[in-house]
C-alpha positions as CSV (number, residue, x, y, z in Angstrom):
1,M,224.1,55.5,24.4
2,E,224.9,56.3,27.8
3,I,226.8,53.6,29.9
4,E,223.9,53.4,32.5
5,L,221.4,52.6,29.8
6,Q,223.8,49.9,28.1
7,I,224.1,48.3,31.6
8,L,220.3,48.5,31.9
9,V,220.0,46.5,28.7
10,W,222.6,43.9,30.0
11,S,220.7,43.8,33.3
12,I,217.5,42.9,31.1
13,V,219.6,40.3,29.7
14,L,220.7,38.8,32.9
15,G,217.0,38.7,34.2
16,L,215.8,36.9,31.3
17,V,218.8,34.4,31.6
18,H,218.0,34.0,35.5
19,V,214.4,33.4,34.6
20,L,215.5,30.6,32.2
21,V,217.9,29.0,34.5
22,A,215.4,29.0,37.4
23,A,212.6,27.6,35.1
24,T,214.9,24.8,33.9
25,L,215.7,23.8,37.4
26,M,212.3,24.0,38.4
27,T,211.1,21.7,35.6
28,Q,213.9,19.3,36.3
29,Q,212.6,19.0,39.8
30,R,208.6,19.2,39.0
31,G,208.8,17.5,35.7
32,L,208.0,18.8,32.2
33,R,204.2,17.6,32.7
34,W,203.8,19.8,35.4
35,N,205.6,22.7,34.0
36,A,203.5,22.5,30.7
37,G,200.2,22.0,32.6
38,P,198.0,24.3,34.1
39,R,199.6,24.1,37.6
40,D,196.6,24.0,39.5
41,G,196.7,22.9,43.0
42,V,199.6,23.2,45.2
43,A,203.0,23.1,43.7
44,P,205.8,20.7,45.0
45,P,208.1,22.7,46.9
46,L,211.7,23.2,45.4
47,T,214.8,22.1,46.9
48,G,218.4,22.5,47.0
49,V,220.0,24.7,44.4
50,A,216.7,24.9,42.5
51,A,215.1,26.5,45.6
52,R,217.9,28.9,45.9
53,V,217.9,29.9,42.5
54,D,214.3,30.6,42.6
55,R,214.6,32.9,45.5
56,A,217.6,34.6,44.1
57,L,215.2,35.1,41.1
58,R,212.6,36.6,43.4
59,N,215.3,39.1,44.8
60,F,216.3,40.2,41.4
61,L,212.8,41.0,40.6
62,E,212.5,43.0,43.7
63,T,215.3,45.0,43.1
64,F,215.3,45.3,39.4
65,P,212.3,47.7,38.9
66,F,214.1,50.4,41.5
67,F,217.1,50.0,39.5
68,A,215.5,50.4,35.9
69,A,213.7,53.3,37.3
70,A,216.7,55.3,38.7
71,V,218.6,54.5,35.3
72,L,215.6,56.0,33.4
73,A,215.3,58.9,35.6
74,V,219.0,59.6,35.6
75,V,219.3,59.6,32.0
76,A,216.1,61.5,31.4
77,T,217.1,64.4,33.6
78,Q,220.6,64.2,32.1
79,R,222.3,63.8,35.4
80,T,224.6,61.0,34.3
81,G,228.3,61.0,35.4
82,A,230.7,59.0,37.0
83,D,228.9,58.4,40.0
84,T,226.0,57.2,38.0
85,A,227.9,55.0,35.7
86,L,229.5,53.3,38.7
87,G,226.3,52.8,40.6
88,A,224.9,51.0,37.5
89,Q,228.0,49.0,37.1
90,L,227.9,48.1,40.8
91,Y,224.1,47.0,40.4
92,F,224.8,44.7,37.4
93,W,228.1,43.0,38.4
94,A,226.7,42.3,41.9
95,R,223.5,40.9,40.4
96,L,225.7,38.8,38.0
97,V,227.6,37.4,41.1
98,Y,224.7,37.0,43.4
99,V,223.2,34.1,41.5
100,P,226.1,31.6,41.7
101,I,226.8,32.7,45.2
102,Y,223.0,32.0,46.3
103,A,222.9,28.8,44.2
104,A,225.9,27.7,46.1
105,G,224.3,28.6,49.4
106,I,227.3,30.7,50.8
107,P,225.4,32.9,53.4
108,Y,227.2,35.8,54.4
109,L,229.1,36.7,51.2
110,R,225.6,36.6,49.6
111,T,224.4,39.4,51.9
112,V,227.5,41.5,51.2
113,V,226.8,41.2,47.3
114,W,223.2,42.1,47.8
115,A,224.5,45.3,49.5
116,V,226.8,46.3,46.9
117,G,224.0,46.1,44.4
118,L,221.6,48.1,46.6
119,W,224.6,50.6,47.0
120,G,224.6,50.9,43.2
121,I,220.8,51.9,43.1
122,V,221.6,54.3,45.9
123,K,224.4,56.0,43.9
124,L,222.0,56.3,41.0
125,L,219.3,58.0,43.4
126,S,221.7,60.6,44.8
127,A,222.4,61.9,41.6
128,L,218.5,62.9,41.4
129,F,218.7,64.9,44.8
């Protein structure tokens, strides 16, 4: 299996872990009754780490479809190589460290890490042009 597909699989695992962490923190703040209930009405706002992890998850969900599509396109067109392998790895490792950096509330480093992940996607896309 190409390294790009392996990284895609690990990125899916990362996304699932991210969902579980965000859900756990949300449940700790809003309570099990709210989480298991119909969630009608306005949800109590999340605060602190739970809010930051939730925003980081939303950010992951915004970038992941682009990453997945780029990986699948690169593999389908057989344009994999050192640059696409690096691009996939940049995305994965950036997204992995993005969560704790965002959770800790480190502002500028978070932006740099986000840019590295985006650069990874761009490296994948550049193989398709």
